Structure formats: structure tokens, C-alpha cells
N, C-alpha and C positions, 0 to 999 in steps of 0.2 A: 912601853905603854905611853910615855909622854909624847912621842912622835905621832901615835895614832890619835891621841886626844887633841893635839893641835890640828891635825887634818880634819877631824870631825868638827872642830870649832870653826875652821875656815869654811867648810862645806855648809854648815848651819848658817853662818853669816851671809854667805852668797845666796842661799835659799831665801833668807829673810829679805835681802835686798831685791831679789827677783820678784817675790810676792808683793812687796811694797810698790815697786815700779808698775807691776800689773794692775794693782788696785788703783794707783794714781792715774793710769791711763783710762781705766774704766770711769772713774769719777770725772776726769777732765772731759771725756766724751759725753757723759750724761748731762753735766751741768754747764759746760762751756761751749762745746762744739755742736751739740744737738740743736736742731731748729726749735724755735719756741713752740710749746705745746706738743712736743713729740710724744706720740703714744696716745694723745687725746684726739680722736677723730673729730674733725669739724662736722657740723650738720650740713649735709649736702643741699646745695641750692636746688630749689624746686620741690623739696620735701614738703608735704602738707603738714601743717601744725594743727593738732587736735586739742583745742581748748573749748570746753562746753560753753555755749552761749556768747562767744565772742563774735561780734559783728565786724569781720575783717573789712567788709565793703564800706564801713562807716568812715574809714580814713584811707588815704592813699598808701600810708605806711604805718606799721605798728612795730614798736620796739619792745620785745619781751625781755624783761630782766629776770633771769633764772637765778635766784639767790637762796641762801639758807641762813637761818638764825645761827649765829656762832661761827660763821665762815669768816676767817681772818682777812682774806683777800676782798671779800664783800665789804667788810668794815673799812678797810684801807681805801677802797674805791668810792666811799661815800661822797667826797667832794666832787667827783666826776658825775655821780648820779644826781647830786644837787644841781649841777650845771645843766644836765639833761632836762631836768624838770623845768628849770628856768627858761631854757632855750625853746622848749616845746609848748610852754604854757599858753601862748597866744596863737598856736598853729592848729587850725581845724583839720588839716590833712595829715597830722601825725598824732598817734596816741601811744601812751606808755602803759604797759601792764607789768606788774611785778608778780612773779609766780614763785611761791615757796612751798616746800613740802609740809611746813608746820601749819597749825590751825591759824585761821585768818586773824584772830585777836592777837595771838603771839607774833604773827608776821607784821601786823600793823604797829605793834608796840616796838618791834625791832627797827622798822623803818623810821618810826618817830624818833627813836633814840639816835638814829643817824641823820636826822633832820632832812629826810628824803620823803617828801609828801606826794606820793603817787596815788591818784584817786582810785585806780582799779587794781586791787590786790586779790590774787587767787590762790587757793590751796590746791595743789595738783602734784602728783608724783613726777619728779623731774625726769625720771627714766623714760616716761611715756613721751617726752619731748626730745628724746635722744640726747639729753644732757648728761654728760659723764662727770662734770666737775663744775663747781661754782667759784666765782660768778661766770655765767655765760649770757651773752647778749645775742638775741636772735632778731634779725630784721625781717619782717614779714610784709608781703605786698597785700593789696586789697582783695586777693583771691585766697589768702591764707597760706601762701607758699613762701618758703624761706628764700630770701634773696642774698643774705649774708649772715655770718655769725662770727663772734669773737669769744674766745675762751680764756679765762683767767684774768688776772689784774693787768689792765692795759697800760702800755707805755704811752707817753704823751702823743706820739705820732699816730698811734692807733685810736686814741681818744679823739684826736682831730679828724681822723677818717670817719668815725662814727657820726660826729657832729656834721660833717660835710654831707654825709649820706642822708641826713635828716633835713637838710635845707631845701 
């Protein structure tokens, strides 16, 4: 019996090692090797954005910030949003709109807590904008069509790209 017990122990140990390696490969693929935002489809360029009463033609470009109260990545991105507000403050050809699913009062309070003073704040279901995760930035032309989008907390080079696109 002792020989059989040792063989079972060896087989069990080998099985544990194989399963651990398998799970390690899956985690490595999900978090290290996968492209950024894998599984989160970008919003296709040319898609019409439907936001009631927005006058797209008012500006050459509109940057829609799709956020949510309590979104950790939104909160972490506040310094970049403050920079966006500052960089676009004196530009008549660029407008910023914050869209949140929460009531406008709650949304404004959240933005105020982040020190992000965006004039136009809208309550709107994010799913109707094809937003699957927050934060999402949607760059829209003067015809109300998406020209680009960024999903999630942006890296420094992506933030620079957004700012460059607004110049």
C-alpha cells in the first residue's frame, strides 16, 4: 500500500503543477500579453452620437467624457480632465461635454469633488452611446460623428494624443 500511496502523491503533485502552470499562462495572457482594452470594443469612427439637444455644429470638435460616479479610473484620471478643461477653455472650436448615467446634481457634485469644471453635464444612459466601460472619451466632429475614442484610464502618450487632436 505504501508504494501505491507514493504513486498517488506524485500524480497529485504533478497535476497540481500542471494546473498552476495552466492558470499562470492564462493570467499572463490576460493581463500582460493582451492588447490594451482587449474585449472592450472601441466606438467605430463615423458612428452618429445621439445626445438630445447637443448642437454639434457649434464647434469643430466635441469631446464627450463618458464617466460614472464611483468609477475608480475616472477619479484617477481627474488631473488629466482638469488639464483638458484648462487647455480648451479659450477655444471656441472645441467643446467638452460630460455624460454620466447619474442625476445631473449628483454628477455635478462628483465632478466638483474632482475639481473638473465642465460647463455642460448631461444625464444619459452610457449604453446608448455604445460605451461599455468608464471612463470613455469620444471625439465627435461638427456633424455628430465619432472621429476617435479612448477607453479606460489613459497612459501619458494617449493623453498627449487626445490633447494633440484637440489643438
